[in-house]
Residue, then its C-alpha position, 0 to 999 in steps of 0.5 A: m512638638v514645637a521645640i521651646a528654648g529659655p534660659s528658664l527653664a529649669g534642669n528637671e524641666s528642660e530634662s522633661l522636654g528633651k524626653t518628651v522630644i525624644q518621645q515624639d522623634q520615636l512616635y513618627d518613627a513608629l508611625l512611618d515603620a507601620l506604614y512600611a509594613t503595610f505596604g513594602q519598601h518601593p524605593g523611589f516611591r512613596v509609602a502611601h499615595a505611591k502612584g501619582l500625576l503632576v499637573a503644571g497650574t496656576f491660582t487666582a485667589s478671590a476677593a474674599a479670600r484678603g478678607l480672611t488672612t494675609a497669606a501671600h498667596l491668597q491676595g489676588d495675584t496669580v502664583p503658580v502651583v503644581l498639583r498632584f493628584s494620586n490612589f491612595s495605596g503604596l504599593p506603585s501598580t495599584v491599578d486605578g480603579d481598584p479599590m485600594a486605590s481610594p480615597h485619592g489624593l490631592a497635593i497642592r504646591f503653590t510658589l509664593p511670590d517672594g521664592g518661598a512654598t506653602d502646600i496642601v494634602s487633602h484627600s478624596f474622603n472627608g475625614f480622617p480615621v482618628a484624631t491623635p499621633q498615638d491613635f493612629l500609630t495603633f491603627l497602622q500597626g493593626i493594619a500591618a498585622s492585618s496585612v502580613e502572612p500569616a495575618n492577625p486580624a485581632p488587634l486592628q478589631a479591638f482597635l476598631a471597636t473601641h473608635p467608632r469612626a476609624q471603623a466608619f472609614l474603612d467601611t465607607p464606600k469609596p466609589a471610584p471616580r470618573s476622573y482624577v478632577g471630578a473629585e472632591y477633597f478634603g483638607v481634614n485639619a482645621l487651619l487657623f486664618t488671621n487677617q490684617q485686622g488680626q481677626q482669626q477664623a477656623g476653617r477646613y480647605r475643600i477643593e471640588p471641581l465646578r461641576a460635579e461627575p458623578a463616581l463608577s460603579d464598583k462594576q464599572a471601575a473593575q473593567m476600567p483601564d490600570d491607568y484610566l485616570q491618568t489616561e483621562l486628565a491627559e485627554r482632558l488636557a490635551k484640549g484645554p485648560l481645567q478648572l478647580r474650585l478652593v473653599l474653606q469650608l468654615a468652623v462654626p460654635g461646638d465644632n471640635l477644632a483638634d479632631g480631625s476625625i469628625a467630618w463637618s456638616r456641609s451646612h457650615p458656611e463656606v467662603e470661595l479662596g480661589l480658583f485653581t486653572l490646571k494648564s499641562l502636565i509636567p513632561a513625562e520624562q520630568q515625571q518620576a525625577q520631580q514625584q521623587g523630589l517633591d515633598f508637599n507637608p500640610g504643616r508647610l505653612v504661611e503667615g496668615i494661616s497658622p495650626s490648630s489644636d489638631p495634633m495630627i497637623l505636626a505629626r503629619q508634617r513629621i511623617y512627612e518629612r521622615a519619608l521625605q527622607r527615606r526614599n530620597p536621603q540627599h534631602 
């Protein structure tokens, strides 16, 4: 809900707007409550994607990126980035090969030339389980009801019966990667990219390895050490920098920009926006403190990139803001 202000609002319209804002705030609080109901309270950790690893690096945009957007970090100059690779679960103790660790996450903070910041938040599944904040709440409350003792699976079953993409999200295999940098990550919400001529193009982010790596089988994943993804990434970085590619999958006529639960075809046209160069792990003694304070947010956009009609962009933004406040009240 974007705040609207102005003297032209009549009394009834202003009152209605105020009620809408309150209702939206209540919805966002309820969404966060449902996540905590599923995973529990773990002070100092994120409510989801609790276990993670920070990596420092740089990003350099391609010439093609400059033709798509005026965004400051996509003009070709090398900018600093911090990347956070993570496991899905809100339980910090979840081992890397556990099915609850998938889909894995990759969040990226770009530091802009003027000192500002913009973020990408992605995960290793092409799509989101639902299209709207209200459906997301019902979905999460159903999962929460199924996770407590005594479990009540009925609400989730009733929801899934009428939401096949949410059912597919749960049922589709999500094999464990061999490496955090060997997986593909998808920004599931469409954004609008505006260039210097004022032309606008919708697209979704994808982050991918320069060379694809096969995932582990379930048997292999079960036999891996608890922290194998973190250990493997540390060992790779000790040998030298690593690179990932940032791609923009372009929308085509007929795509529903408002529904992040619909995976776009891989036949869509794509533009390579640039390359990430991963240089080193954030020092171990700084990892927890920096993870505590970093508030990656898919709604933290920059001039030249704006939200599409997807309502989950604002919902995720508000949930992430609230999650930061709960785990780190001084913010």
